[in-house]
C-alpha positions in Angstrom: -40.1 -0.7 -2.3 -41.5 -3.6 -0.6 -41.4 -7.1 -2.0 -44.9 -6.9 -2.6 -44.6 -3.6 -4.7 -46.3 -1.1 -2.5 -43.7 1.7 -0.7 -41.8 2.6 -4.1 -39.0 5.0 -2.7 -36.6 7.1 -5.3 -33.3 7.0 -4.8 -31.9 9.1 -6.9 -32.3 12.3 -8.7 -31.7 12.2 -12.1 -32.7 9.9 -15.5 -29.2 9.8 -15.6 -28.9 7.0 -13.9 -29.3 2.9 -14.9 -28.5 -1.2 -14.3 -28.9 -1.4 -10.3 -27.3 -4.3 -8.9 -27.7 -4.7 -5.0 -24.2 -6.2 -2.8 -25.0 -9.5 -1.6 -25.7 -8.6 1.8 -28.8 -6.1 0.8 -26.3 -2.8 2.2 -25.1 -1.6 -1.4 -27.0 -0.5 -4.6 -24.5 -0.3 -7.3 -25.7 1.6 -10.5 -24.1 2.9 -13.2 -25.1 6.3 -14.9 -23.6 9.9 -17.3 -24.5 12.0 -14.2 -21.7 13.5 -13.9 -19.5 13.1 -17.8 -22.3 14.1 -20.8 -22.7 11.1 -22.2 -19.8 8.9 -20.8 -21.6 6.3 -18.5 -19.4 5.4 -14.6 -19.8 2.8 -12.4 -21.8 4.4 -8.8 -22.4 3.1 -5.6 -24.5 4.2 -2.9 -26.5 3.0 0.7 -29.8 1.0 -0.5 -31.1 4.3 1.2 -30.2 6.6 -1.3 -27.5 8.0 0.2 -23.7 8.1 0.4 -23.6 7.7 -3.6 -20.2 7.2 -4.8 -18.8 7.3 -8.3 -15.7 4.7 -8.2 -15.0 4.6 -11.8 -13.4 7.2 -14.1 -13.4 5.8 -17.0 -11.8 9.3 -19.0 -13.9 9.7 -21.3 -15.1 5.8 -22.2 -18.0 3.8 -21.0 -18.1 1.8 -17.1 -21.1 -0.1 -18.1 -22.9 -2.6 -16.8 -21.4 -3.5 -13.0 -22.2 -6.6 -10.8 -21.1 -7.5 -7.2 -19.4 -11.1 -7.0 -21.3 -13.3 -4.2 -18.9 -12.6 -1.7 -19.3 -8.3 -2.6 -15.1 -8.0 -2.2 -15.3 -7.6 -6.5 -17.5 -5.7 -9.2 -17.3 -6.9 -12.9 -18.2 -5.2 -15.6 -17.7 -3.8 -19.0 -15.3 -1.0 -20.3 -13.6 0.5 -23.6 -10.9 1.0 -21.9 -8.2 0.2 -24.6 -10.7 0.6 -27.5 -13.1 -2.1 -27.3 -15.8 -3.1 -24.9 -14.1 -5.9 -22.6 -14.5 -7.7 -19.6 -13.1 -5.8 -16.1 -12.9 -6.3 -12.6 -12.3 -4.2 -9.6 -12.3 -3.7 -6.1 -15.8 -3.0 -4.3 -14.5 -0.5 -3.5 -13.3 0.9 -7.2 -9.2 0.1 -6.3 -7.7 -2.1 -8.8 -9.0 -2.3 -11.8 -8.7 -5.5 -14.5 -9.0 -6.1 -17.2 -10.3 -9.9 -17.9 -10.8 -9.9 -21.8 -9.2 -8.8 -24.5 -10.5 -8.8 -28.0 -11.8 -7.0 -30.9 -15.3 -8.0 -30.5 -18.0 -6.7 -28.2 -17.3 -8.3 -25.0 -20.2 -7.6 -22.2 -22.9 -7.6 -19.6 -21.1 -9.9 -17.3 -22.3 -11.5 -14.2 -20.9 -14.0 -12.1 -22.2 -17.1 -11.1 -23.4 -17.9 -7.4 -20.4 -19.6 -5.8 -18.2 -17.1 -8.1 -16.5 -19.4 -10.3 -16.9 -18.4 -13.1 -18.3 -15.1 -15.0 -20.9 -15.5 -17.9 -21.0 -12.6 -20.6 -22.0 -12.2 -24.0 -19.8 -11.8 -26.8 -19.7 -10.5 -30.8 -20.0 -8.7 -33.5 -23.5 -6.4 -33.9 -25.3 -9.6 -36.0 -24.1 -12.6 -33.8 -22.7 -12.9 -30.3 -23.0 -16.4 -28.4 -22.4 -16.4 -24.1 -19.1 -17.7 -22.8 -18.1 -18.6 -19.5 -15.0 -17.5 -18.5 -13.1 -17.9 -14.7 -13.1 -15.4 -12.5 -9.6 -14.4 -13.1 -10.2 -14.0 -16.8 -8.4 -17.2 -17.9 -10.3 -19.8 -19.9 -12.9 -18.4 -22.5 -15.7 -20.8 -23.5 -18.0 -20.7 -25.4 -21.3 -22.5 -24.4 -23.5 -20.8 -26.7 -23.3 -21.9 -30.8 -26.3 -20.4 -32.6 -27.5 -18.8 -36.1 -28.9 -15.9 -33.9 -28.3 -13.6 -31.6 -27.6 -15.1 -27.2 -27.5 -12.4 -25.3 -28.1 -10.6 -21.6 -26.6 -14.1 -19.8 -28.0 -14.2 -16.2 -27.0 -17.7 -13.5 -29.9 -20.0 -12.3 -30.0 -21.1 -9.2 
C-alpha cells in the first residue's frame, strides 16, 4: 500500500501468515507462517511485491516466530522453542548459521535489534509477569531494564 493508505495489495494468499517486518533496505519482508506445517510456525522471506517467497527455517515441529532484521540486514533475530523453551535465536538473513542466544527455562520472546545493532531487546519471564531485557547481539550480558509487578511486554526501540 502507498504511504497514504491507498492501493492495498495482497502479497500472500493464506491466512496462516503473520508478523511481517521490512528489511532495512526496503527490498524484503520477513514473516512467520504455518502454511506448510499445520499449526507450527516457520520463518519466511519474500520480495516486497510478494514474489520469491522462501522458507528460511525448519524448526523440526517447534515454532520459529517473530522475526526481525538487524539494522544491516544480514542477521535475523527470532524466538523459538528449539531446545524445549521459548528462547532467542539469531541466523543469517539467508537462514544459515542458526545460533541460540538465550537459554532459560522461562519464556524469552519478541526480540528486536536496536537501531545501531549493538543491543537486542526482548521480553522474558513466566506467563504472569514478564520483564524487558537487553543484551548484546551475541547473547551476552542480559540486563533487566524493567522491574514492575505487572507485565512488561513487546519491546521496541525509539529513535
